[in-house]
N, CA, C and O of each residue as an XYZ file, in Angstrom:
476
protein
N       0.509     -1.400     -0.059
C      -0.170     -0.219     -0.198
C       0.710      1.027     -0.058
O       1.662      0.942      0.719
N       0.457      2.437     -0.870
C       1.515      3.778     -0.599
C       1.456      4.359      0.318
O       0.561      4.160      1.140
N       2.301      5.179      0.461
C       2.465      5.449      1.774
C       2.280      7.552      1.129
O       2.417      7.822     -0.065
N       2.097      8.232      1.774
C       1.410      9.707      1.652
C       3.182     10.198      1.318
O       4.038      9.597      1.968
N       3.527     11.017      0.553
C       4.536     11.859      0.516
C       5.680     12.736      1.590
O       5.064     13.581      2.238
N       6.377     12.725      1.737
C       6.617     13.616      2.549
C       6.867     15.078      2.718
O       8.078     15.290      2.784
N       6.468     15.673      2.770
C       6.510     17.445      2.330
C       6.871     18.452      3.228
O       6.976     18.297      4.444
N       7.098     19.692      2.484
C       8.019     20.550      3.053
C       6.990     21.132      4.525
O       5.790     21.120      4.797
N       8.155     21.570      5.150
C       7.218     22.374      6.666
C       7.360     23.643      6.476
O       7.926     24.090      5.479
N       6.766     24.519      7.594
C       6.232     25.393      7.339
C       7.824     26.852      8.131
O       7.784     28.082      8.094
N       8.904     25.957      8.692
C       9.345     26.929      8.799
C      10.163     27.266      7.911
O      10.632     26.578      7.005
N      10.415     28.763      8.269
C      11.308     29.725      6.775
C      12.789     29.447      6.612
O      13.503     29.599      7.603
N      13.260     29.104      5.607
C      14.944     28.738      5.243
C      15.105     27.196      5.504
O      16.227     26.752      5.259
N      14.376     26.512      5.859
C      14.109     24.797      6.055
C      14.298     24.451      4.611
O      14.034     25.259      3.720
N      14.776     23.193      4.374
C      14.479     22.391      3.211
C      14.203     21.210      3.845
O      13.906     20.438      2.933
N      14.122     20.558      5.015
C      13.506     19.246      5.535
C      12.380     19.178      5.039
O      11.576     20.103      4.922
N      12.190     17.517      4.554
C      11.021     17.353      4.496
C      10.250     16.317      6.098
O      10.802     15.567      6.903
N       9.310     16.615      6.007
C       8.446     15.584      6.947
C       7.514     14.912      6.780
O       6.903     15.257      5.768
N       6.895     13.731      7.514
C       5.568     13.319      6.939
C       4.325     14.105      7.029
O       4.153     14.864      7.982
N       3.365     13.959      6.008
C       2.233     14.897      6.345
C       1.412     14.806      7.524
O       1.260     13.793      8.207
N       0.831     16.072      7.738
C       0.442     15.992      8.999
C       1.094     16.630     10.222
O       0.596     17.226     11.176
N       2.380     16.325      9.906
C       3.746     17.472     11.253
C       3.973     17.990     10.289
O       4.193     17.824      9.089
N       3.785     19.386     11.819
C       4.131     20.861     11.471
C       5.842     21.108     11.156
O       6.419     21.803     10.319
N       6.197     20.457     11.929
C       7.405     21.039     12.002
C       8.778     19.492     12.381
O       8.575     18.359     12.818
N      10.125     20.215     11.943
C      10.840     18.877     11.953
C      11.403     18.595     13.257
O      10.566     19.213     13.916
N      12.216     18.110     14.137
C      12.535     18.472     15.198
C      13.744     19.093     15.526
O      14.140     19.556     16.596
N      14.300     19.019     14.341
C      15.052     20.424     14.585
C      14.780     21.692     15.239
O      15.493     22.193     16.109
N      13.215     22.406     14.556
C      12.713     23.365     14.914
C      11.484     23.663     15.748
O      10.991     24.746     16.062
N      11.093     22.329     16.046
C      10.157     22.325     16.749
C       9.875     22.823     18.186
O       8.791     23.076     18.713
N      11.618     22.927     18.880
C      11.490     23.832     20.167
C      11.198     25.593     19.489
O      11.065     26.501     20.309
N      11.139     25.842     18.256
C      10.979     27.096     18.212
C       9.690     27.770     18.323
O       9.372     28.844     18.835
N       9.077     26.933     17.758
C       7.286     26.846     17.909
C       7.022     26.110     18.927
O       6.696     24.923     18.917
N       7.165     26.834     19.857
C       6.619     25.498     21.655
C       4.989     26.039     21.228
O       4.179     25.117     21.138
N       4.445     27.457     20.959
C       3.099     27.439     21.238
C       1.972     26.941     20.197
O       0.808     27.245     20.457
N       2.222     26.263     19.144
C       1.637     25.602     18.012
C       1.844     23.983     18.260
O       1.053     23.178     17.770
N       2.787     23.639     18.927
C       3.338     22.248     18.992
C       2.404     21.436     20.647
O       1.961     20.302     20.827
N       2.434     22.481     21.415
C       2.198     22.280     22.974
C       0.373     22.132     22.859
O      -0.206     22.899     22.089
N      -0.359     21.207     23.594
C      -1.803     21.085     23.509
C      -2.378     22.615     24.201
O      -1.581     23.516     24.464
N      -3.375     22.703     24.363
C      -4.156     23.873     24.514
C      -4.252     24.422     26.468
O      -4.406     25.429     27.160
N      -3.997     22.695     26.606
C      -4.373     23.117     28.252
C      -2.682     23.374     28.592
O      -2.618     24.390     29.285
N      -1.646     22.949     28.407
C      -0.586     23.290     28.694
C      -0.457     24.942     28.061
O       0.159     25.669     28.840
N      -0.754     25.376     27.267
C      -0.107     27.258     26.959
C      -1.106     27.879     27.643
O      -1.161     29.108     27.700
N      -2.342     26.774     28.461
C      -3.054     27.614     30.289
C      -4.534     28.296     29.207
O      -4.886     29.473     29.131
N      -5.002     27.375     28.661
C      -6.355     27.412     28.443
C      -6.926     26.276     29.470
O      -7.257     25.364     28.713
N      -7.118     25.998     30.374
C      -7.850     25.288     31.845
C      -9.431     25.771     31.514
O     -10.166     26.257     30.654
N      -9.348     25.139     33.171
C     -11.037     25.437     32.967
C     -11.382     26.830     34.104
O     -12.493     27.135     34.536
N     -10.236     27.428     34.362
C     -10.238     28.475     34.892
C     -10.295     29.597     33.616
O     -11.027     30.578     33.750
N      -9.520     29.427     32.408
C     -10.071     30.199     31.544
C     -11.247     30.153     30.698
O     -11.830     31.067     30.115
N     -11.496     28.826     30.748
C     -13.698     28.987     30.140
C     -14.060     29.304     31.072
O     -15.223     29.396     30.679
N     -14.140     29.676     32.385
C     -14.890     30.160     33.117
C     -14.900     31.712     32.717
O     -15.924     32.390     32.633
N     -13.483     32.203     32.462
C     -13.393     33.630     32.943
C     -13.499     33.640     31.385
O     -13.567     34.865     31.285
N     -13.553     33.281     30.325
C     -13.940     33.519     29.066
C     -15.653     33.539     28.839
O     -16.335     34.309     28.164
N     -16.037     32.414     29.654
C     -17.815     32.735     29.550
C     -18.258     33.778     29.816
O     -19.083     34.405     29.151
N     -17.433     34.302     31.497
C     -18.002     35.764     31.943
C     -17.602     36.586     31.197
O     -18.361     37.544     31.046
N     -16.529     36.600     30.558
C     -16.401     38.378     29.451
C     -17.176     37.842     28.677
O     -18.290     38.119     29.122
N     -17.289     37.247     27.794
C     -18.701     37.370     26.931
C     -19.780     37.450     27.186
O     -20.494     37.819     26.254
N     -20.353     37.211     28.305
C     -21.778     37.652     28.912
C     -21.835     39.125     29.348
O     -22.872     39.693     29.689
N     -20.395     39.788     29.295
C     -20.641     41.004     29.851
C     -20.254     41.784     28.503
O     -20.302     43.014     28.513
N     -19.844     41.046     27.262
C     -19.444     41.526     26.050
C     -19.856     40.991     25.227
O     -19.276     40.211     24.472
N     -21.133     41.377     25.229
C     -21.944     39.639     23.905
C     -21.838     40.396     22.466
O     -22.326     39.735     21.550
N     -21.424     41.353     22.184
C     -21.043     41.869     20.811
C     -19.478     41.655     20.328
O     -18.598     41.544     21.182
N     -19.077     41.587     18.475
C     -17.525     41.550     18.029
C     -17.369     42.861     18.022
O     -17.994     43.513     17.184
N     -16.340     43.640     19.133
C     -16.241     44.714     18.992
C     -15.433     45.420     17.710
O     -15.168     46.622     17.715
N     -15.041     44.442     16.509
C     -14.238     44.697     14.905
C     -16.267     44.999     14.383
O     -16.899     45.993     14.023
N     -16.544     43.875     14.568
C     -17.908     44.451     13.837
C     -18.938     45.757     13.799
O     -19.517     46.283     12.849
N     -18.930     46.079     15.275
C     -19.022     47.099     15.793
C     -18.848     48.088     15.095
O     -19.730     48.774     14.580
N     -17.103     48.309     14.991
C     -16.915     49.477     14.382
C     -17.104     49.622     12.818
O     -16.486     50.460     12.161
N     -17.950     48.792     12.320
C     -18.623     48.608     10.968
C     -19.564     48.865     10.728
O     -19.822     49.188      9.569
N     -20.506     48.848     11.680
C     -22.353     48.973     12.281
C     -22.601     47.676     11.977
O     -23.554     47.450     11.232
N     -21.980     46.812     12.371
C     -22.853     45.968     12.411
C     -22.866     44.650     13.621
O     -21.836     44.437     14.260
N     -23.938     43.931     13.823
C     -24.547     43.550     15.557
C     -24.442     42.234     15.049
O     -25.295     41.666     14.368
N     -22.564     41.447     15.678
C     -22.440     40.487     15.484
C     -22.093     39.692     16.771
O     -21.203     40.216     17.442
N     -22.683     38.378     17.320
C     -22.393     37.822     18.473
C     -20.989     37.483     18.493
O     -20.304     37.004     17.589
N     -20.628     37.853     19.830
C     -18.972     37.830     19.959
C     -18.900     36.099     20.318
O     -19.878     35.523     20.796
N     -17.785     35.488     20.057
C     -17.465     34.007     20.305
C     -16.545     33.203     20.806
O     -16.549     32.057     21.255
N     -15.279     34.532     20.538
C     -13.704     34.735     20.868
C     -13.406     35.591     21.934
O     -13.523     36.814     21.861
N     -12.954     34.866     23.109
C     -11.895     36.490     23.523
C     -10.771     36.200     23.249
O     -10.249     35.116     23.512
N     -10.200     37.210     22.634
C      -8.869     37.324     21.790
C      -8.257     38.220     22.359
O      -8.672     39.307     22.761
N      -6.823     37.585     22.423
C      -5.704     38.404     23.422
C      -5.398     39.779     22.302
O      -5.074     39.342     21.197
N      -5.426     41.020     22.347
C      -5.120     41.762     21.630
C      -3.967     42.219     21.906
O      -3.808     43.335     21.413
N      -2.847     41.738     22.639
C      -1.481     41.528     22.297
C      -1.454     40.086     22.592
O      -2.050     39.581     23.543
N      -0.651     39.365     21.631
C      -0.356     37.627     21.941
C       0.435     37.702     23.481
O       1.290     38.432     23.982
N      -0.004     37.049     23.722
C       0.606     36.408     25.217
C       2.083     36.076     24.791
O       3.073     36.803     24.870
N       1.978     34.833     24.333
C       3.131     33.948     23.642
C       3.618     33.772     25.038
O       4.602     34.406     25.418
N       2.981     32.942     25.831
C       3.173     32.236     27.327
C       3.180     33.195     28.903
O       3.024     32.890     30.085
N       3.482     34.629     28.062
C       3.379     34.997     29.656
C       2.288     35.623     30.245
O       1.773     36.714     29.999
N       1.870     34.320     31.482
C       0.581     34.369     32.352
C       0.272     35.502     32.508
O      -0.723     35.706     31.813
N       0.542     36.320     32.999
C       0.182     38.015     33.710
C      -0.315     38.624     32.683
O      -1.342     39.244     32.957
N       0.204     38.717     31.024
C      -0.895     39.051     30.015
C      -1.495     38.477     29.971
O      -2.565     38.877     30.428
N      -1.495     37.201     29.491
C      -2.637     36.381     29.248
C      -3.907     36.507     30.412
O      -5.067     36.310     30.050
N      -3.548     36.887     31.974
C      -4.636     37.004     32.480
C      -5.205     38.336     32.376
O      -6.334     38.542     32.820
N      -4.698     39.023     31.969
C      -5.151     41.065     32.089
C      -5.998     41.068     30.717
O      -5.831     41.015     29.499
N      -7.480     41.207     32.140
C      -8.519     41.697     31.124
C      -8.475     43.083     30.034
O      -9.101     43.363     29.011
N      -7.257     43.861     30.933
C      -7.753     44.988     29.852
C      -7.164     44.725     28.361
O      -7.430     45.500     27.443
N      -6.148     43.303     28.139
C      -5.619     42.742     27.383
C      -6.909     42.339     26.008
O      -6.724     42.528     24.806
N      -7.887     41.890     26.508
C      -8.640     41.172     26.296
C     -10.152     41.941     25.215
O     -10.691     43.001     25.534
N     -10.572     41.102     23.973
C     -11.660     41.679     23.815
C     -12.596     40.408     23.021
O     -12.415     39.218     22.763
N     -13.693     41.427     22.811
C     -14.648     40.337     22.613
C     -14.684     39.902     20.655
O     -14.136     40.770     19.975
N     -15.071     39.098     20.124
C     -14.068     39.178     18.792
C     -15.604     38.046     18.077
O     -16.259     37.606     19.022
N     -16.060     37.679     16.936
C     -16.787     36.857     16.632
C     -15.803     36.156     15.252
O     -15.293     36.732     14.290
N     -15.806     34.546     15.681
C     -15.221     33.839     14.625
C     -14.070     34.452     13.550
O     -12.918     34.875     13.643
N     -15.223     34.217     12.299
C     -14.315     35.070     11.795
C     -13.419     36.664     11.493
O     -12.697     36.969     10.544
N     -13.749     37.324     12.500
C     -13.227     38.363     12.679
C     -11.447     37.930     13.567
O     -10.350     38.423     13.306
N     -11.854     36.699     14.782
C     -10.416     36.482     15.195
C      -9.316     36.123     14.346
O      -8.156     36.521     14.454
N      -9.958     35.045     13.177
C      -9.090     34.370     12.653
C      -8.647     35.284     11.403
O      -7.829     35.003     10.528
N      -9.344     36.354     11.546
C      -8.519     37.396     10.259
C      -7.369     37.846     11.067
O      -6.180     37.697     10.784
N      -7.901     38.448     12.167
C      -6.622     39.012     13.103
C      -5.305     37.957     12.981
O      -4.157     38.003     12.539
N      -6.067     37.112     13.560
C      -4.503     36.102     14.033
C      -4.010     35.599     12.387
O      -2.962     34.955     12.423
N      -4.448     35.741     11.317
C      -3.878     34.711     10.177
C      -3.084     36.300      9.580
O      -2.625     36.228      8.440
N      -2.970     37.315     10.128
C      -2.306     39.067      9.849
C      -1.659     38.798     10.781
O      -0.652     38.205     10.394
N      -1.680     38.917     11.917
C      -0.173     39.096     12.867
C       0.744     37.648     12.704
O       1.948     37.781     12.484
N       0.133     36.188     12.819
C       0.652     35.295     12.817
C       1.324     34.736     11.377
O       2.477     34.306     11.369
N       0.694     34.769     10.452
C       1.120     34.800      9.185
C       2.749     34.765      8.995
O       3.343     33.960      8.277
N       3.442     35.953      9.901
C       4.685     36.317      9.388
C       5.196     36.662     10.576
O       5.458     37.846     10.784
N       5.459     35.537     11.705
C       5.798     35.435     12.916
C       7.200     36.200     12.978
O       7.675     36.587     11.910
N       7.958     36.462     14.291
C       9.414     37.086     14.368
C       9.770     35.257     14.942
O       9.338     34.447     15.762
N      10.516     35.331     14.190
C      11.301     33.750     15.262
C      12.489     34.515     16.295
O      12.748     35.701     16.089
N      12.969     33.995     17.064
C      14.110     34.052     18.311
C      14.509     33.149     18.340
O      13.831     32.167     18.642
N      15.935     33.068     18.003
C      17.064     32.014     18.091
C      18.071     31.972     19.049
O      18.918     31.079     19.016
């Protein structure tokens, strides 16, 4: 039975091929900890789910849609400034805003499409 071919992966400048479905090679996996750790290990625990629910009840509309005159139900609590593992920034409610899923995906896609790597 044939196997899926290996594919290039997402780290810029590396020509390594990885099995289909794998995001990074072993050499660069440590550079991308936020993408390879499970959500609970990144801080998204039961305490986060409770705080998220309370925040969305207090802020039911998407802030980006409101700026454009649309009223859309917010379903995601966005960290305005990406916390990148910084727990104080993660829990800072001043850094939170309510967004709908499409607005959050658009914002995250723009910011994370060209991440800054530190070696």
